[in-house]
C-alpha positions in Angstrom: 139.6 122.5 12.6 138.8 120.6 9.5 141.4 118.2 8.2 142.2 118.0 4.5 142.7 114.3 3.7 144.9 115.1 0.7 147.3 116.8 3.1 147.1 113.7 5.3 148.1 111.5 2.4 151.0 113.7 1.5 152.1 113.8 5.2 152.0 110.0 5.4 154.2 109.7 2.4 156.6 112.3 3.6 156.8 110.9 7.1 157.9 107.4 5.9 160.7 109.0 3.9 161.8 111.2 6.8 161.8 108.4 9.3 164.0 106.2 7.0 166.6 108.9 6.4 166.8 111.1 9.6 167.5 109.9 13.1 165.9 111.8 15.9 168.2 114.1 17.9 167.6 112.3 21.2 168.9 109.0 19.7 172.0 110.7 18.4 172.6 112.3 21.8 172.0 108.9 23.4 174.8 107.3 21.2 177.2 110.2 22.2 176.3 109.7 25.9 176.9 105.9 25.7 180.2 106.4 23.9 181.4 108.9 26.6 180.6 106.5 29.4 181.8 103.2 27.7 184.8 101.6 29.5 185.5 98.9 26.9 187.8 100.1 24.0 186.2 97.7 21.5 182.7 98.8 22.4 183.7 102.5 22.1 185.0 101.8 18.6 181.8 100.1 17.6 179.7 103.0 18.9 182.0 105.4 16.9 181.4 103.4 13.8 177.6 103.6 14.3 177.8 107.3 14.7 179.8 107.7 11.5 177.4 105.5 9.6 174.5 107.6 10.6 176.3 110.8 9.6 177.2 109.4 6.2 173.6 108.2 5.6 172.2 111.6 6.4 174.8 113.5 4.4 173.9 111.4 1.3 170.2 111.3 2.0 170.4 107.5 2.1 168.5 105.1 4.3 169.7 104.7 7.8 169.1 101.0 7.5 168.2 98.7 4.6 165.2 97.3 6.6 162.3 99.6 5.9 160.3 97.8 8.5 156.6 97.4 9.1 155.1 100.9 8.7 153.3 102.0 11.9 151.3 105.3 12.1 150.2 106.5 15.5 147.4 109.1 15.2 146.4 111.4 18.0 143.3 113.5 17.4 142.6 116.6 19.5 139.4 118.2 20.5 137.5 120.2 17.9 139.1 118.3 15.0 136.7 117.4 12.1 137.6 114.5 9.9 136.3 111.4 8.2 137.8 108.6 10.3 137.7 106.0 7.5 139.0 108.5 5.0 141.9 109.3 7.3 143.0 105.7 7.4 142.7 105.3 3.7 144.7 108.5 3.1 147.5 107.2 5.4 147.5 103.9 3.5 147.7 105.7 0.1 150.5 107.9 1.3 152.4 104.9 2.7 152.1 103.1 -0.6 153.2 106.1 -2.6 156.3 106.6 -0.6 157.5 103.1 -1.6 156.4 103.3 -5.2 157.9 106.7 -5.8 161.2 106.2 -4.1 163.8 103.4 -4.5 163.6 101.5 -1.2 162.6 98.0 -0.4 159.1 96.9 0.5 159.4 94.7 3.5 155.7 93.7 3.7 154.6 90.3 2.5 151.5 88.0 2.9 152.1 85.8 6.0 151.7 82.5 4.2 152.3 83.0 0.5 155.0 85.6 1.1 153.7 87.6 -1.8 155.0 91.2 -1.8 152.8 94.0 -3.3 156.0 96.2 -3.5 154.3 99.1 -1.8 154.8 98.4 1.9 151.1 97.7 2.4 149.0 94.6 2.9 146.2 93.2 4.9 146.2 95.1 8.2 149.3 97.1 7.1 150.2 99.9 7.6 149.4 99.5 11.3 147.3 102.5 12.2 146.6 103.2 15.9 144.2 106.0 16.7 143.9 107.8 20.1 142.3 111.0 21.3 144.0 113.8 23.3 142.9 116.8 25.3 144.4 119.4 23.0 142.3 121.6 20.8 142.6 121.9 17.0 145.5 119.5 16.8 146.1 116.3 14.8 149.3 114.5 15.2 150.6 111.6 13.0 153.7 109.8 14.1 155.4 107.3 11.8 157.6 104.5 13.0 159.2 101.9 10.6 159.7 98.9 12.9 162.4 96.6 11.5 162.3 92.8 12.0 165.6 92.8 13.8 164.0 94.4 16.7 160.4 93.2 16.3 161.5 89.5 16.2 162.7 90.1 19.8 159.3 90.3 21.4 158.0 88.2 24.3 154.9 87.9 26.5 154.7 86.2 29.9 151.6 85.8 32.1 153.4 86.2 35.4 152.1 85.0 38.7 151.0 88.0 40.8 152.5 86.5 44.0 156.0 86.6 42.4 155.8 90.3 42.4 158.2 92.8 40.8 161.1 90.3 41.0 159.3 88.2 38.3 159.1 91.3 36.0 162.8 92.1 36.5 163.9 88.5 35.9 161.8 88.2 32.7 163.2 91.4 31.2 166.8 90.5 31.9 166.3 87.0 30.5 164.8 88.5 27.3 167.7 90.9 26.8 170.2 88.0 27.2 168.2 85.9 24.7 168.2 88.8 22.2 172.0 89.3 22.5 173.3 91.1 19.5 170.3 90.2 17.3 168.5 93.5 17.9 171.6 95.6 16.8 172.2 97.0 20.3 172.4 99.5 22.0 168.7 99.1 22.2 165.6 100.7 23.8 164.0 97.9 25.7 160.2 98.4 25.9 158.4 96.8 28.8 154.6 96.5 29.2 153.2 95.6 32.6 149.5 94.8 33.3 146.4 95.0 31.2 145.4 92.0 29.1 147.8 90.0 27.0 147.2 92.1 23.8 147.2 95.4 25.7 150.4 94.5 27.5 152.2 93.8 24.2 150.9 97.2 22.9 152.2 98.9 25.9 155.7 97.3 25.4 155.6 98.7 21.8 154.7 102.1 23.0 157.5 102.0 25.5 160.1 100.8 23.0 159.3 103.7 20.6 159.1 106.5 23.2 161.7 109.3 22.8 164.8 108.9 25.0 164.7 111.0 28.1 161.0 110.5 28.7 159.8 108.7 31.8 156.8 106.6 32.6 153.9 108.7 33.9 153.2 106.0 36.6 155.7 106.6 39.4 156.1 102.8 40.0 156.8 102.3 36.4 159.4 105.1 36.4 161.2 103.5 39.4 161.2 100.2 37.6 162.7 101.8 34.5 165.7 103.1 36.4 166.3 99.7 38.1 166.0 97.8 34.9 168.2 100.1 32.9 171.0 99.6 35.5 170.5 95.8 35.4 170.5 95.5 31.7 173.7 97.5 31.2 175.5 95.2 33.7 174.9 92.2 31.4 177.9 92.8 29.2 176.1 92.3 25.9 177.3 95.6 24.6 177.1 97.4 21.2 176.2 94.9 18.4 176.5 92.1 21.0 180.3 92.3 21.0 180.6 93.1 24.7 180.7 96.3 26.7 178.7 98.5 29.0 176.3 99.9 26.4 173.7 97.2 25.9 170.7 99.6 26.1 170.1 103.4 25.8 167.3 102.8 28.4 164.6 100.5 29.5 161.2 102.1 29.1 158.1 100.9 31.0 154.4 101.5 30.4 151.8 100.1 32.8 148.0 99.4 32.9 145.7 98.1 35.5 145.1 94.4 35.4 143.1 91.5 36.9 143.6 90.4 40.5 144.7 86.9 39.4 147.2 87.8 36.6 150.1 90.0 35.8 151.1 90.1 32.1 154.6 91.3 31.3 155.7 92.0 27.7 159.0 93.0 26.1 159.5 94.6 22.7 162.8 96.0 21.6 164.0 98.8 19.4 167.4 98.8 17.7 170.0 101.6 17.9 168.5 103.1 14.7 165.3 104.1 16.6 163.6 105.8 13.7 160.5 107.9 13.9 159.0 111.1 12.4 156.0 113.3 13.2 153.6 115.7 11.6 151.4 118.0 13.6 148.4 119.6 11.9 147.2 122.9 13.3 145.0 125.7 11.9 148.1 127.6 10.9 149.6 124.7 8.9 151.7 121.4 9.2 154.8 121.2 11.4 157.3 118.3 10.9 159.6 117.0 13.6 160.4 113.9 15.6 
């Protein structure tokens, strides 16, 4: 399958708009599930308000949140796909910039020291484009995630001591959730990376935070840790918007990687209740949009 880069550019543009205006079904179902199980009357009202705000935004084709985030594009290339790698990245960058220039939403991307804003959601190293390869023939998948600062500012890395074992991981995650409090607009998805190197660990945490609700870590040990941490986090009483209650997190997601015998990195990256994402899948028969 040969990929048309003009179609990639158009998809990158469309995905940014879709992600900003349409919340994935699993997140909506997650809010309903939390509301049904919430024991605190105030927290139940807050969850109801979040649900109504989302419905109003989608009815009016408005943004789900004013923070348009750092644009992240995750690209997964299947076997038998022919494309120009450099051209692919440039097409995504052009599409990202067009989405912001052609539609009235805020560019949140600035230079790190001068704070200059190009007003097109791009800059040095941005959009963030991550490329991976998958064992699926004739398929190219582009996932777009606008990662807002309210969640991204709540990121941590700890180089844990291996002898401290799993308890050190659990304690660190709980401490991070408590430190974040209401700043991440809970209920959150708490992404946890365990293992690898420092940079890989942080990347794993980001992958975990942006995974669809209802998915599980493919590593059985990671999946067990997810369940234990989800229970622990929702016993903290942070609650929706940090105002108290049972619904601190939709879930804790964990991703793991092998690491060195003398270290055990642990990273946390959080996602707010407006866990936005959109996806385009290119196949020989055309392009399919979804979440």
